N, CA, C and O of each residue as an XYZ file, in Angstrom:
532
protein
N      10.901    -13.283      8.812
C      10.021    -12.760      9.897
C      10.680    -11.480     10.496
O      11.902    -11.339     10.544
N       9.807    -10.579     10.938
C      10.307     -9.292     11.435
C      10.479     -9.478     12.921
O       9.740    -10.270     13.506
N      11.448     -8.771     13.599
C      11.582     -8.776     14.997
C      10.501     -7.857     15.634
O       9.744     -7.147     14.972
N      10.509     -7.943     16.961
C       9.487     -7.120     17.600
C       9.379     -5.666     17.285
O       8.273     -5.139     17.164
N      10.469     -5.015     17.152
C      10.421     -3.586     16.853
C       9.929     -3.363     15.429
O       9.248     -2.373     15.161
N      10.253     -4.240     14.538
C       9.822     -4.137     13.173
C       8.352     -4.434     12.928
O       7.750     -4.016     11.939
N       7.769     -5.233     13.949
C       6.357     -5.605     13.816
C       5.418     -4.316     13.887
O       4.234     -4.386     13.556
N       5.957     -3.242     14.295
C       5.238     -2.070     14.264
C       4.989     -1.393     12.928
O       4.313     -0.371     12.811
N       5.560     -2.008     11.970
C       5.584     -1.432     10.548
C       4.100     -1.718     10.117
O       3.694     -2.880     10.080
N       3.351     -0.736      9.814
C       1.963     -0.773      9.487
C       1.773     -0.691      7.911
O       2.280      0.205      7.237
N       1.027     -1.673      7.415
C       0.816     -1.727      5.997
C      -0.690     -1.554      5.770
O      -1.481     -2.330      6.305
N      -1.077     -0.601      5.024
C      -2.688     -0.469      4.726
C      -2.756     -1.211      3.289
O      -1.955     -1.008      2.376
N      -3.756     -2.028      3.251
C      -4.133     -2.686      2.081
C      -5.502     -2.194      1.643
O      -6.531     -2.553      2.216
N      -5.482     -1.333      0.577
C      -6.783     -0.752      0.043
C      -7.073     -1.499     -1.284
O      -6.485     -1.260     -2.338
N      -7.997     -2.385     -1.126
C      -8.306     -3.354     -2.183
C      -9.833     -3.742     -2.024
O     -10.242     -4.139     -0.933
N     -10.657     -3.627     -3.093
C     -11.974     -3.905     -3.029
C     -12.336     -5.363     -3.264
O     -13.453     -5.804     -2.992
N     -11.365     -6.087     -3.773
C     -11.647     -7.572     -3.960
C     -11.369     -8.297     -2.589
O     -10.221     -8.365     -2.151
N     -12.390     -8.810     -1.957
C     -12.190     -9.387     -0.645
C     -11.223    -10.605     -0.597
O     -10.495    -10.761      0.383
N     -11.211    -11.413     -1.577
C     -10.281    -12.580     -1.666
C      -8.892    -12.078     -1.821
O      -8.024    -12.576     -1.103
N      -8.578    -11.151     -2.675
C      -7.163    -10.637     -2.791
C      -6.813     -9.842     -1.530
O      -5.697     -9.994     -1.034
N      -7.634     -9.065     -1.023
C      -7.390     -8.354      0.296
C      -6.949     -9.311      1.333
O      -5.910     -9.071      1.947
N      -7.701    -10.468      1.608
C      -7.535    -11.422      2.583
C      -6.135    -12.098      2.297
O      -5.332    -12.262      3.215
N      -5.878    -12.465      1.070
C      -4.686    -13.066      0.749
C      -3.510    -12.192      1.049
O      -2.600    -12.658      1.735
N      -3.448    -11.006      0.612
C      -2.376    -10.149      0.845
C      -2.327     -9.839      2.426
O      -1.222     -9.767      2.964
N      -3.386     -9.673      3.104
C      -3.302     -9.445      4.529
C      -2.648    -10.596      5.227
O      -1.765    -10.404      6.063
N      -3.071    -11.795      4.895
C      -2.536    -12.952      5.520
C      -1.082    -13.093      5.288
O      -0.342    -13.394      6.224
N      -0.618    -12.885      4.058
C       0.814    -12.944      3.789
C       1.597    -11.994      4.557
O       2.652    -12.318      5.103
N       1.095    -10.804      4.612
C       1.795     -9.759      5.280
C       1.818     -9.866      6.809
O       2.808     -9.514      7.450
N       0.694    -10.365      7.393
C       0.595    -10.712      8.761
C       1.590    -11.791      9.120
O       2.279    -11.683     10.135
N       1.684    -12.862      8.282
C       2.634    -13.923      8.598
C       4.068    -13.473      8.514
O       4.957    -14.122      9.065
N       4.311    -12.362      7.827
C       5.674    -11.785      7.763
C       5.939    -10.843      8.958
O       7.053    -10.345      9.117
N       4.916    -10.604      9.793
C       5.062     -9.785     11.002
C       4.574     -8.349     10.878
O       4.698     -7.571     11.823
N       4.020     -7.988      9.722
C       3.575     -6.651      9.650
C       2.248     -6.441     10.219
O       1.406     -7.339     10.208
N       2.006     -5.160     10.771
C       0.663     -4.765     11.263
C      -0.206     -4.383     10.144
O       0.040     -3.343      9.534
N      -1.175     -5.107      9.825
C      -1.926     -4.852      8.613
C      -3.357     -4.217      8.932
O      -4.129     -4.726      9.745
N      -3.624     -3.096      8.237
C      -4.922     -2.505      8.217
C      -5.503     -2.773      6.749
O      -4.807     -2.788      5.734
N      -6.806     -2.969      6.791
C      -7.523     -3.217      5.522
C      -8.538     -2.217      5.240
O      -9.196     -1.735      6.161
N      -8.722     -1.848      3.945
C      -9.805     -0.952      3.551
C     -10.396     -1.648      2.268
O      -9.674     -2.206      1.442
N     -11.756     -1.573      2.168
C     -12.473     -2.320      1.050
C     -12.849     -1.363     -0.010
O     -13.320     -1.777     -1.069
N     -12.649      0.012      0.238
C     -12.862      1.044     -0.780
C     -11.985      2.247     -0.474
O     -11.282      2.325      0.534
N     -12.076      3.176     -1.416
C     -11.260      4.334     -1.213
C     -11.625      5.153     -0.022
O     -10.744      5.646      0.683
N     -12.882      5.313      0.224
C     -13.339      6.054      1.412
C     -12.825      5.528      2.717
O     -12.443      6.296      3.599
N     -12.812      4.185      2.853
C     -12.265      3.520      3.987
C     -10.713      3.719      3.957
O     -10.117      3.927      5.014
N     -10.099      3.664      2.854
C      -8.682      3.872      2.867
C      -8.306      5.257      3.301
O      -7.312      5.398      4.014
N      -8.987      6.242      2.946
C      -8.752      7.657      3.398
C      -8.947      7.683      4.923
O      -8.107      8.196      5.662
N      -9.953      7.179      5.322
C     -10.252      7.122      6.827
C      -9.087      6.497      7.652
O      -8.609      7.035      8.651
N      -8.665      5.269      7.117
C      -7.561      4.609      7.799
C      -6.247      5.368      7.723
O      -5.473      5.336      8.679
N      -5.978      6.029      6.650
C      -4.725      6.820      6.614
C      -4.782      7.959      7.626
O      -3.802      8.218      8.325
N      -5.861      8.602      7.705
C      -6.011      9.715      8.798
C      -6.036      9.233     10.168
O      -5.689     10.014     11.054
N      -6.425      7.965     10.484
C      -6.491      7.465     11.767
C      -5.145      7.056     12.239
O      -4.747      7.318     13.374
N      -4.431      6.393     11.332
C      -3.032      5.934     11.722
C      -2.285      5.890     10.378
O      -2.600      5.145      9.450
N      -1.216      6.804     10.365
C      -0.327      6.937      9.236
C       0.375      5.580      9.016
O       1.128      5.105      9.866
N       0.103      4.982      7.856
C       0.743      3.695      7.611
C       2.170      3.928      7.150
O       2.497      5.034      6.721
N       3.040      2.907      7.225
C       4.367      2.960      6.727
C       4.444      2.702      5.247
O       5.299      3.258      4.558
N       3.510      1.817      4.725
C       3.328      1.557      3.328
C       1.883      1.392      3.025
O       1.139      0.874      3.858
N       1.431      1.825      1.824
C       0.165      1.662      1.371
C       0.181      0.816      0.171
O       0.981      1.078     -0.726
N      -0.642     -0.188      0.071
C      -0.916     -1.046     -1.059
C      -2.227     -0.569     -1.614
O      -3.239     -0.703     -0.927
N      -2.285     -0.028     -2.798
C      -3.465      0.735     -3.246
C      -3.967      0.268     -4.587
O      -3.272      0.459     -5.585
N      -5.150     -0.342     -4.667
C      -5.886     -0.616     -5.852
C      -6.287      0.681     -6.550
O      -6.656      1.654     -5.893
N      -6.217      0.694     -7.876
C      -6.626      1.848     -8.641
C      -8.091      2.002     -8.724
O      -8.593      3.118     -8.594
N      -8.855      0.879     -8.946
C     -10.144      0.840     -9.296
C     -10.943      0.425     -8.095
O     -10.988     -0.780     -7.846
N     -11.549      1.231     -7.355
C     -12.322      0.957     -6.186
C     -13.554      1.734     -6.132
O     -13.585      2.830     -6.691
N     -14.621      1.257     -5.486
C     -15.819      2.091     -5.361
C     -15.654      3.310     -4.410
O     -14.693      3.434     -3.651
N     -16.626      4.155     -4.513
C     -16.697      5.403     -3.678
C     -15.662      6.481     -4.043
O     -15.968      7.572     -4.526
N     -14.394      6.073     -3.766
C     -13.366      6.947     -4.020
C     -12.264      6.092     -4.695
O     -11.841      5.101     -4.101
N     -11.779      6.437     -5.919
C     -10.858      5.558     -6.592
C      -9.383      5.800     -6.189
O      -9.074      6.812     -5.560
N      -8.516      4.909     -6.535
C      -7.236      4.871     -6.065
C      -6.450      6.116     -6.412
O      -5.615      6.531     -5.609
N      -6.672      6.750     -7.588
C      -5.980      7.954     -7.952
C      -6.390      9.080     -7.030
O      -5.576      9.959     -6.747
N      -7.669      9.086     -6.531
C      -8.098     10.181     -5.615
C      -7.440      9.934     -4.261
O      -6.978     10.868     -3.606
N      -7.402      8.621     -3.834
C      -6.711      8.287     -2.565
C      -5.308      8.642     -2.617
O      -4.799      9.231     -1.662
N      -4.604      8.323     -3.695
C      -3.167      8.758     -3.828
C      -3.023     10.244     -3.782
O      -2.160     10.768     -3.078
N      -3.886     10.962     -4.549
C      -3.679     12.416     -4.473
C      -3.912     12.944     -3.155
O      -3.179     13.841     -2.739
N      -4.931     12.449     -2.389
C      -5.144     13.009     -0.984
C      -3.957     12.656     -0.097
O      -3.574     13.451      0.762
N      -3.363     11.468     -0.289
C      -2.144     11.080      0.516
C      -1.014     12.009      0.276
O      -0.357     12.480      1.205
N      -0.767     12.299     -1.099
C       0.364     13.206     -1.466
C       0.166     14.660     -1.052
O       1.127     15.392     -0.816
N      -1.148     15.076     -0.966
C      -1.450     16.569     -0.626
C      -1.363     16.765      0.824
O      -1.236     17.908      1.263
N      -1.418     15.804      1.566
C      -1.419     15.963      3.091
C       0.013     15.891      3.538
O       0.654     14.853      3.371
N       0.569     17.014      4.130
C       1.894     17.000      4.658
C       2.199     15.846      5.592
O       3.344     15.399      5.667
N       1.249     15.381      6.270
C       1.495     14.279      7.292
C       1.704     13.002      6.601
O       2.318     12.081      7.140
N       1.171     12.918      5.330
C       1.430     11.423      4.751
C       2.027     11.576      3.313
O       2.051     10.577      2.595
N       2.490     12.720      2.871
C       3.100     12.971      1.494
C       4.250     12.061      1.228
O       4.539     11.748      0.073
N       4.954     11.600      2.321
C       6.088     10.717      2.098
C       5.875      9.303      2.326
O       6.827      8.522      2.314
N       4.628      8.906      2.543
C       4.342      7.453      2.699
C       4.576      6.761      1.351
O       4.104      7.268      0.334
N       5.300      5.600      1.299
C       5.518      4.869      0.180
C       4.166      4.213     -0.307
O       3.419      3.664      0.503
N       3.889      4.285     -1.594
C       2.684      3.653     -2.125
C       2.975      2.727     -3.198
O       3.754      3.028     -4.102
N       2.396      1.642     -3.137
C       2.477      0.618     -4.173
C       1.154      0.470     -4.794
O       0.205     -0.047     -4.205
N       1.102      0.945     -6.029
C      -0.241      0.816     -6.719
C      -0.373     -0.486     -7.361
O       0.562     -0.933     -8.026
N      -1.529     -1.166     -7.202
C      -1.835     -2.439     -7.736
C      -2.985     -2.193     -8.759
O      -3.961     -1.489     -8.500
N      -2.795     -2.799     -9.882
C      -3.922     -2.592    -10.867
C      -4.071     -3.794    -11.880
O      -3.106     -4.455    -12.262
N      -5.326     -4.005    -12.264
C      -5.575     -5.008    -13.233
C      -5.847     -4.358    -14.546
O      -6.105     -5.046    -15.534
N      -5.800     -3.040    -14.592
C      -5.912     -2.262    -15.847
C      -4.603     -1.953    -16.494
O      -3.579     -2.059    -15.819
N      -4.547     -1.592    -17.702
C      -3.305     -1.334    -18.387
C      -2.597      0.028    -18.013
O      -2.014      0.683    -18.877
N      -2.667      0.419    -16.732
C      -2.047      1.608    -16.260
C      -0.551      1.443    -16.378
O       0.003      0.364    -16.167
N       0.104      2.580    -16.732
C       1.489      2.595    -16.828
C       2.091      3.636    -15.913
O       1.347      4.502    -15.453
N       3.355      3.626    -15.615
C       3.894      4.553    -14.660
C       3.647      5.991    -15.008
O       3.407      6.816    -14.126
N       3.707      6.331    -16.384
C       3.393      7.703    -16.787
C       1.951      8.158    -16.373
O       1.654      9.342    -16.210
N       1.084      7.115    -16.221
C      -0.300      7.592    -15.799
C      -0.367      8.170    -14.417
O      -1.324      8.838    -14.025
N       0.751      7.868    -13.652
C       0.806      8.327    -12.252
C       1.702      9.496    -11.991
O       1.954      9.891    -10.853
N       2.200     10.063    -13.142
C       3.128     11.090    -13.103
C       2.535     12.317    -12.306
O       1.376     12.661    -12.536
N       3.250     12.940    -11.437
C       2.884     14.052    -10.748
C       2.268     13.682     -9.379
O       1.838     14.567     -8.641
N       2.228     12.441     -9.057
C       1.634     11.916     -7.855
C       2.789     11.384     -6.879
O       2.542     10.528     -6.030
N       3.984     11.904     -7.037
C       5.039     11.513     -6.213
C       5.508     10.125     -6.490
O       4.941      9.494     -7.382
N       6.543      9.553     -5.778
C       7.123      8.300     -6.128
C       6.111      7.205     -5.802
O       5.643      7.105     -4.668
N       5.794      6.429     -6.745
C       4.960      5.284     -6.544
C       5.575      4.035     -7.257
O       6.305      4.161     -8.240
N       5.257      2.871     -6.737
C       5.619      1.694     -7.436
C       4.313      1.079     -8.082
O       3.217      1.217     -7.538
N       4.470      0.454     -9.163
C       3.271     -0.010     -9.873
C       3.456     -1.546    -10.132
O       4.405     -2.023    -10.753
N       2.415     -2.265     -9.570
C       2.326     -3.761     -9.792
C       1.068     -4.109    -10.552
O      -0.011     -3.618    -10.221
N       1.191     -4.968    -11.591
C       0.003     -5.412    -12.201
C      -0.446     -6.711    -11.655
O       0.333     -7.599    -11.306
N      -1.823     -6.790    -11.592
C      -2.414     -7.979    -11.087
C      -2.263     -9.064    -12.178
O      -2.206     -8.718    -13.358
N      -2.198    -10.360    -11.823
C      -2.334    -10.938    -10.492
C      -0.998    -10.653     -9.705
O       0.098    -10.600    -10.262
N      -1.184    -10.487     -8.453
C      -0.009    -10.124     -7.541
C       0.659    -11.424     -7.100
O       0.014    -12.361     -6.630
N       1.966    -11.438     -7.272
C       2.778    -12.589     -6.722
C       3.247    -12.187     -5.365
O       3.843    -11.119     -5.227
N       3.006    -13.006     -4.320
C       3.326    -12.625     -2.964
C       4.849    -12.371     -2.770
O       5.231    -11.470     -2.023
N       5.678    -13.139     -3.418
C       7.120    -12.909     -3.175
C       7.574    -11.650     -3.724
O       8.380    -10.951     -3.109
N       7.057    -11.294     -4.948
C       7.342     -9.968     -5.562
C       6.733     -8.816     -4.759
O       7.376     -7.771     -4.663
N       5.528     -8.937     -4.171
C       4.979     -7.941     -3.356
C       5.919     -7.636     -2.132
O       6.267     -6.508     -1.782
N       6.276     -8.837     -1.533
C       7.165     -8.673     -0.291
C       8.424     -8.001     -0.677
O       8.879     -7.107      0.037
N       9.017     -8.380     -1.768
C      10.296     -7.535     -2.206
C      10.024     -6.102     -2.455
O      10.869     -5.251     -2.176
N       8.851     -5.799     -2.982
C       8.567     -4.406     -3.280
C       8.295     -3.507     -1.989
O       8.650     -2.331     -1.911
N       7.617     -4.209     -0.983
C       7.399     -3.676      0.273
C       8.788     -3.342      0.973
O       9.060     -2.245      1.462
N       9.583     -4.394      0.949
C      10.923     -4.191      1.591
C      11.660     -3.025      1.047
O      12.208     -2.172      1.744
N      11.629     -3.052     -0.442
C      12.313     -1.872     -1.106
C      11.630     -0.504     -0.792
O      12.293      0.518     -0.623
N      10.394     -0.537     -0.731
C       9.735      0.758     -0.389
C      10.073      1.242      1.004
O      10.157      2.448      1.237
N      10.268      0.316      1.940
C      10.512      0.691      3.332
C      12.091      1.141      3.393
O      12.452      2.065      4.122
N      12.948      0.444      2.608
C      14.296      0.854      2.563
C      14.441      2.311      2.011
O      15.218      3.120      2.517
N      13.672      2.578      0.981
C      13.709      3.899      0.416
C      13.194      4.942      1.335
O      13.628      6.091      1.247
N      12.307      4.621      2.201
C      11.798      5.568      3.175
C      12.674      5.526      4.447
O      12.229      5.998      5.493
N      13.777      5.032      4.397
C      14.805      4.965      5.521
C      14.455      4.087      6.553
O      14.910      4.323      7.672
N      13.691      3.067      6.374
C      13.362      2.070      7.460
C      14.173      0.878      7.000
O      14.042      0.454      5.851
N      15.023      0.316      7.884
C      15.911     -0.829      7.532
C      15.184     -2.091      8.047
O      15.001     -2.267      9.251
N      14.777     -2.956      7.113
C      14.197     -4.240      7.426
C      14.868     -5.285      6.552
O      15.357     -5.044      5.448
N      14.847     -6.429      7.131
C      15.303     -7.592      6.416
C      13.980     -8.528      6.341
O      13.418     -8.935      7.358
N      13.574     -8.806      5.109
C      12.406     -9.717      5.061
C      12.899    -11.049      4.412
O      12.116    -11.985      4.253
């Protein structure tokens, strides 16, 4: 569990599957993160502009604006270019498919919560935030 100062760590979940989005949101909330949710790429872009998240969990295949477009927009904006992004996909995407889009972590679905929490913690450590989950 995170302490009070760490509870300000904001995680944006951009996932069009409502069941998976809810499961991830619940798990992260129980760990003390401030969770924002987006059901599609357009909502994800709006959420990123409203409040810069500390970490983004990003589905690649979403309606309106796909995950690659969201990731590109995040990386092109100087205000968000350094935000850690964990790409989640059910497609056979490989790390080389994301080349040129800055550092990203790639997880294949189905997502295991413990593995996701470890990846979030690692992403936060890499972005110079010290957390113990």
